[in-house]
N, C-alpha and C positions, 0 to 999 in steps of 0.2 A: 505495500497499501503504500502511495506516496504520502510523503511528510508535507504539511501544509505550508506555506509560506507567505511572507506580507501580502503579496497580491492575490491572496487568496482570502483577506482580512478586508471588511467595510471599513471605512473611518469612522472615528464617533457619532458623526455626524450620520451617516448613511444609516449605521446602525440604531441611532435613534429613531428612524425612522422606519424602520423595517422592526425591530425589535418584537413590538407586540405581536405581528404574523410567524416572526420564527420560534418564537417564544412557543406558543401556542401547537407550531409545527413540532418541536423537541418534547414537548409533554405526551405526544402521541410517539413519536420516536422511540424516546427513553423506555416508557411503558412495554414496547415491543421490544425492548432488549434488558427486560428486566427479569431476574428469576429470584422468587423467593423461597429461600433455602429455611423450612420450620416457620415460626410465626418472629424471628428475630435478626436474623441474618439474610440481606439482599445483596446479589450479585449484578451489577449494571456493569453491560458489556460494552466498553467504549469501541470507537470507529471514528471515522474522519469527521463526519458529522456531530457528534457529542464534544469532540474535542475543541471545535472550531467553535460552538457553542461556548462553553467554557472559557475559551479565550478571549471570543467577545463580553463575556460580561465580565470577567477581571479586568480588560482594558478599558471599560465602562465604567465599573466599581472605581478604579484607579485612578479615570481620567488619562490614559495613558496613550500619548500619538507621538513622541519622541520615538526613532526607528530602535534605539538600543533597547529603551523599556520595553517597545513589541517584540523583539527580537529575545528578549530573556523571557518571556509567555509562551513563544513558541517553543524555544528549547525545554523551559517545564513540561508542557504539555504534549509536544511531538509524540515521545515515548512511549505514551497511552494509545499512539495507534496502532491498532495490527499489523503484521507484516508481512501476513499472507501464510504464514506458517505455525500459526498462534491464534489465541483468544485472549483477551484481554479486556480485565474487568475491574470497577472499583466495588470494594466489599463493603457494606455498611454493618453492623452489628448495633444493632436498636433496640432499647429498652427503655419505654417513657419515663420511668419514675429513676430520678439519681440516684440514690440510695442501690437498687436493685441494680442498676447499669453499672454504678463502683464495684459491688460485688462480684457481677457475672464478668466484668473485663479481668479481674484478676485470676477468677475459676477459668479462664478462656485462653490464656495465655498460650501463643503456638495454633492457633484455631486455623489462621491464615495458612500455615503450612499443611493444614488438614484438610482442606478442602480441595473437591477434584471434580473434572467432566470425566466423560466416558462416550465412545464411541461402541454401542453395541457390538460384542464380538470381541471387543478389545480391554484390556485391563484399565484400572484408573490413570488421568495423568494429574497428577499434585501439582499444585500451584507453585511456583517462584514467586515469592512474596516481596513487596518493599525495596527493590531495588536501589530506589532513589536514595530512601534513609532508613533507617530503622525505628519503628514504630511500638515496639514494646519493650519493656524493661522489665527488671526483676520483680515487680511488683503488677504488672498489669498488662494487657494488648491494650492495643487503640481500636477505637471504634470505628477508624477507616485503615482500609490497606488497599493497596494496590497491586492485584494478581497479574501474571503471564501464565497461561497453559500452553505449551511447547508440543503440540501435535505432530506425532510420526506422520509423514506420507503415507503410510496404510491408511491409518487413520481419518487423516484429510479427505482421501480418496472413499472410504466407506460413509462417511457423513456427506460426501456431498451425490454418493450414489443412492443415500436416504435412509441410511441404518440409523437408529434414534439414538439423540445426543441425551446422555443422564447425567446426573450432578448429584452432590452430594457432600457432608462432612461428616470425617471420622473421627473427631475429637470426644474424650471422654468423657468432658462435660457438655457435648452439642454434638447429638448425632441425627442426622438427616440425609434419606436418599430417595432420588427424584429417579425414576427408571427413563422418564422419556418426558420431555419439555416439551409445552406447545408449540403445534408443526408450525405457526405461524412465527415466533421467536426462534425456532431453530432456523428456519429459510433465514432467517436475517441476521443471523451468526453465523451460516453457512456461507452466506455471500462473502464473510470474512475471509475465508480461505482459498488460496489459489492455488 
């Protein structure tokens, strides 16, 4: 997948004019690319469109219009775009109650490395997590992680041929397994594989 460049982005003024429609489009797109693993973990699978939206929002919030600042955002977010051989996701661990969240994040240390995807007929492909910076410490894990699932050529071929895509978490404190995700979500994710 190609990386985004400055020429792919709208100016702050142009984005202000397009933001409402683009935001509506992105809500539907993100819903299509989200998989809920149980009640408390969501994987949002990134692609060029989700990353473009994130960059545009960051530039808007920070009022960034200088070349160096724009390049910093591109450098930070471009690694989230899948490269054709993998799937990339933002993992969100969500507990509404702050006290419960703090307790569960202590129990869930390492959960990001126990999250997997699987093409039917193949073994689990566990995530490579947080390559940009460490998001857990001796006391707890973070509520947000960035995951990369490196699929073999055979797995990619099977998925493109219609094999079911399953996902799950094999952590002692949180175990979930989905044999087959929704067909429309699978179609969207398989489009990331070349």
